[in-house]
N, C-alpha and C positions, 0 to 999 in steps of 0.2 A: 371329700379328702383333706389331707390336712397336709402341713407342712412343719415340721420341725427344724429349728436352728441347733447343730451341736456347737461345731468352729470351723473355721475354712470356709474349706468346699464341701464338710460334712453337712447332711440334711437326713436328715427322715420325711418319706416319702410314703405318709399312710392312705390306703385307698380301704373299701372295704371286703377289699378280697385278699390282700398283700400289703406287708412292711419292707420298703425299701431301704438299704442305708446306702447312701453313697459316699465312694472315696475317705473312707476313715483312717483318717493319719494323726497319730498319738506318739507317733516315737521319736523322742528329743533326737537331735546331731544327725541328721538325712543326708543328702547333699554329701556327704564323705565326711562331714563332722560339723555344717556349716550353718544350719537350718535348725534354729529354735521355737519354739511358741512362744507366746505371749499374746493376750494371757495365759497361764497353762491349766488345764483339766487334770488333776494328779488322777482323779480315778474314773476314766472315761467308762467303763462298764457297769462303773454304778448310775451315770448319765442314762445311756444310750437304751433305746428299747431292742429288747429279741427280733432281729429283723427275720425274714422269710429269703427273701433275697439281697445279695450285694452287689454292687454297680462300682466297678470301679473304669476310671472313662479314660488314663493314660498311666505309660509307665514311669513317670515323675515321683521321685519317692515322697513327693507332699501328697500324695494320690493311692500309689500304692504303697501300702505300708504290712509288711508280710510278716514284723514282729509282732502289732498288733493284732493281724488277722489271727495269728495263731492263737494268741491271748483269749478273741472273741470265741476260736474253734473249745477250746477248754472250758469256757464257760457252757455254750450252749449247743457243742457240738457241728461240726462242719456243715455250713450254707453255700446254698447259691449261689456262684460269683460269677457274672455277666460283665463281660468284653466288648470291646468294639471286634468284629470281622474285618479285620486289615490286609494286605497284601505281606507286605513285611511286619509282621505280630511279632514286634517287639518284646510286647509284653505276654502272651501266651508264652513264650519261647522263657521268659524270665521265670516265672511261675511255676512253667514245669521245673526248670533249673532246682527251683526254692523249695520244690514239692507243695504247693499251692494247686489245687484244681480249679480250672478258671473255662468258662465255656463261652470262646466267640459266637457273637448271634449279632440280627439284625432286627431280630423282632421274636417277642416271646407271650403269651396269652394269661393270666392268672384268672379265672376267672370273666368278669365284664373287665377288667384291666387290662389295657394291651401297650405293652414296650416296647417301645427303638430306641435302638442303639446306632446315631449316623456318625459315623467318621466323617471327620475334618480332612478330606483328601484333596491335597493340593500337585498330586503326581511328584512328590519328592519320595524319597527312600527314607527321611524322617519325617513323613506323615506320621504322628500318635493319638492325636486330640482326637474326643468325640463329645457331640452331644447326646443329650438324653431325653427322649420328650414321651409321656407316660396319660394316658385317658381312659379315664373308669367308666368311663361314657355320661356322665354327668361334667367333668372338669377336667382341665386339660393345666399341665406342668411342662415348661421345657429348660431344660438345664444344661445352661451353655458350656462350663466348667472353665478353661481355659482356653476356649476356641478363638484363634485371630480370626478376626472376617474375609471370609472367603466367599465372594460372590454364589458362586456354582454351589457352595455349602449352604447359604441363606436360603437360596431358590429351592433348595432339596427338602429345605426343611419348611416354608411357609406353604410346599405342596403339601407335603407330610401333615400338617396340622390342619389344611383347607382352612389356611386363615381370611379368606373370599366371604366362608360362611359362618366360621365360629370364631369366637375370641379367645385366647390365652389367658385361662384365670390367673396364673403366674410362672413370671421367666425369673431365672437365679442365672447372673452373668457376673463377669469380673468387670471390675471397677481400676483397677491396680495394676502397676506392671509390674511380678516380683523380676530378679533375675542378677546380672551384673552390670545391668546400665543404670546410671552414668560412675557407678563408684571404684570401678574399675579401670575406668579408660582416663582418669584426671590425678593429677595427685593433690592429695588432700592438704598437703601442707603450701603446696605453695598457689595449687589453683581453686582454692575454697569456694571464691566466687563464683568460678565456672560452674566448677561440682555442684551448684547452689541453682543457678539459673540452668543448667540441662536438668536438677533435678523436678523442677517447677515445671516444664518446660512436658517433660516425659507424663507427669501430671494429667495437662492437659492432653494427651494425644489419647489416654486409655479413655479418659472423661469422653472425647469423641468417641472413640469406639463402643463406647458403653451405649452414647446416644444415641447411635446409629444401629445397635442391635436394638435398643427400645422400639424405634421407629418402625424397622421391619418387622417388629415380634409386639400389635398392639396387647394389650393387658391390662387385668386392675389394679395386680401388685408385682412390684419389680422389687427384687432380694439381692444388691448387691453383695458379693460374698468371695471370698478364694483368695488365695494370695496372704496370707497373713501369718507372716513370723518374723523375726530375729535375727541377726546374724551374731555366731560367737565366737568364742577363743579369740585369737586376734584379730580377728576381723571387726571387733567387735566397734571398734572405731569409725566404722563405715557407716553404719547404722544412719546415723543423721545423713547422709547423702544419697539413701536409696531413688527417693523419689517413689515412696512406697505414701499413699493418703490414707487418709482413717473413712469407711463406710457412711459414717456422719456427714463428709465432704458432699456427699452424692446430694445428701437433702438441698442445697443450696442452690440446684440448678433443676431437680425433679421432681416432683408432686407427687409421685405415683411409688416413691423410694423407702422401704420398711425394713431397718435396722432393729434385726431383730434380737435382743438379750443373747449371751453365749449360754452355752454348754446345757441347752433345749428346755431353756427357761420361756424361749420367744418361740410361740407357735401361731402358726395362721392358720385359721377353722376357713375354706374355702365355702362348705354349705352354710356355715352361719353364720359366714363373712364378720368375723371377728381376728382378734389379735390380742396373744394374751398379756405378752410383755416384749417393749421396744426399750432399745439401748438409746437414750438421749442426752446423754454428756461422754465425752472422749474420755479415753483410759485415762488414771490418775499419772502423771508424767512422773511421781516418783518407784509410784511403783515398775511403770518404765524401767527408769534408771536403775533398780535397786535390784530388777532381772537382768539387765543386762550386765551390772556387774558380778554379777553370780555367775553369769557363764562364761563370762570373758577366760577365765582360768583354766575353761576347757580346749582341749588340744583336739587337732583336729586327726579321722583316720590314719591320714601318712604320718604324721607324726608319733602317734603310738605303736603302729606295724610295720613302716622300714625303716629297719639300721644298718643299712648297708651305707657305708663311708662309700664317699661320690666314686676313688681313685678304683674303686672295683667295680665299678659298670663301665659297659661299655657303648655309650650312648648312640653311636653310628652304627656298631652293629644290629645293633634294634632299629634302628630310625631306619636303614634300606627295607627288611621287610615289612615294616609298617608303614613306611613310604610308598613302597608296590602293592599294597593291598588300599590304601586313602584313593591313589592315585586310580584304579583300576574302576573305583566304587563314585569318583568324586563328580560333581556335575557343576564345576565352571566352567565356561567356556572363552572366557580370559585371562590372559597371567593373574594372577593374585599370588603374591610370594608372604610369607610365613618366616618369622627372626626365630629361633626359639632358644633363646640363652635356661639356659639348666642353671639355677639359684642357688648358690653354696657361699656360706658365710664365713668357711677357712680356705678353700684351696678357687685356682683361679677356673669360674665357670665356662664347660663348651657350650658354645653357640654353634645355630644350623639354618641352613637356608634351603627354603623351598618351593616352589612353586605349585599352586596347584589346578595348576592348568594341562588337562592331559595331552593335550595336542603339542604342549612344550614341558616338556618334565626334566624336574631338574630338582638335585639334591646331594650336598655336600656341605662340611664343615666350613664357616664362615672365617674369610679372612677377614680382620682390623683394616684393612688400608683396600680393600675393596671397596664399593659404591653397593647401595642397594637397591635395586632396578623398583620403581612405583607402579602401581601402589602396595603397596605395604602392612605387616601386622607386624610389631616386636610386641613376643610374647614372654615375659618374666615369670616362671615358676619355680619353685623350690625341687632340687633336684629329685627329688625322695618322692613326690608327687609326679615328675613329668617319667619316673621308672614304672609308677601304678599304671599311668595311663597307657604308657608303649606294651606293658605285658597284659594289659585287660583287667589287671584287678580292680581300676576306675575306668571311669569313660566320663568321656572329657565334654560329653551334654552336660554331665551331674558338676564337672569342672567349673563349667562357664557360669550357670545358672547357681550354683554354689559362691559366687566370688572368689574361688581360687588364686587367679593367678590375676596380674597385670597388663594389661594392650597400650600401646602407643600404635594409633594409626595413621596410616601418612598415605593420604591426604587423610580425614576423619572424617570416615565415611562408611556405614556397616556395608557390609557384602553378605548377604545370608547363605549365598553356594558356598563359597567358602568356610563359611562357618561349620557345613556339612561334611566338606570335605574333611576337616579335622575330626568328627565325629569316630571315623573309621581307620585314622591314623593309632593301629595298636595292631601287633603281629598276629591278633589272635579275634 
């Protein structure tokens, strides 16, 4: 068995029976225009081997890239795409809408190679992620993708891997946290020092989870991967505050970590116990700054696609059915409020107060003279993007991960259930 590293969460797993390509993301400007690649692979089809099967771990656009999949099919013909089999299969529905055939599975066998896809299920409507376990009879590889630590999921994987009787040869796992925190929760102009402190703390939290996974799945090799991106457009200045580590940082505390060279140059041959090429130096800072400067002029999707003036949009009328839909699906059990402000540089922007607790529903236009009940989050969002979110053109989860809106929390603590409520805040 060989493991070939391409970029971010994209690797190739070669067994004597099958070539598996995982999570091939190569289209810039995902998450509605905010995520770009660095370093940039300009011709991935010249680097990637022809796959026998493709594995997509979950619906996030840095893992499921329909634009690139179509390009891959144009070159090699349509390939089977295996995805997790979960109750709320957003990825299956999205891929069908995109005209891309996907097959939800738990287990598939190619000759002597057994492929298992294990969803990371927490009992939430927002369960989307999965892990991949590949066993060819001689060697075993566990790909944990973006999975967040979940005891039940870990124990299920340990049982599947028969971890008490055999060693996993390689685990590929996340080591850093992408997404919106801390860069959109604090003001970079007035709270720069706080942002840096939060970013450092975030790095350590993900390092701790990384080591917990390593302890749970003893293996010969650890491949830290995924979450490799930079922000473009008007968000470019936030890159320094994201709390994103370089995979090389992991080698300071993990002797088993292997940092493979990008773009297919780094290969681990488990049969021969050899490594073709490591990346031993950090990325060139001048190259990074040049790349950020290049993408800093890019427009977000909503800046290109939504041209309605704010006075043509009746946000209250749109929020009523959106709120009714979200409150029916809300997992929140205690009051948690959102003050949503549609930001506009010309006219006065409307604000709306919503309670995410189904037991105490509330949604109305906010009166500036009124007190805001706590706990609450004040979301400041471009009115064009809010229009797209409420109409279903865009999705709140992508908006959050893409760092598209500013959040001020009172008190300053994260409420995962309330964030799930937002995911359903649209008319469809």
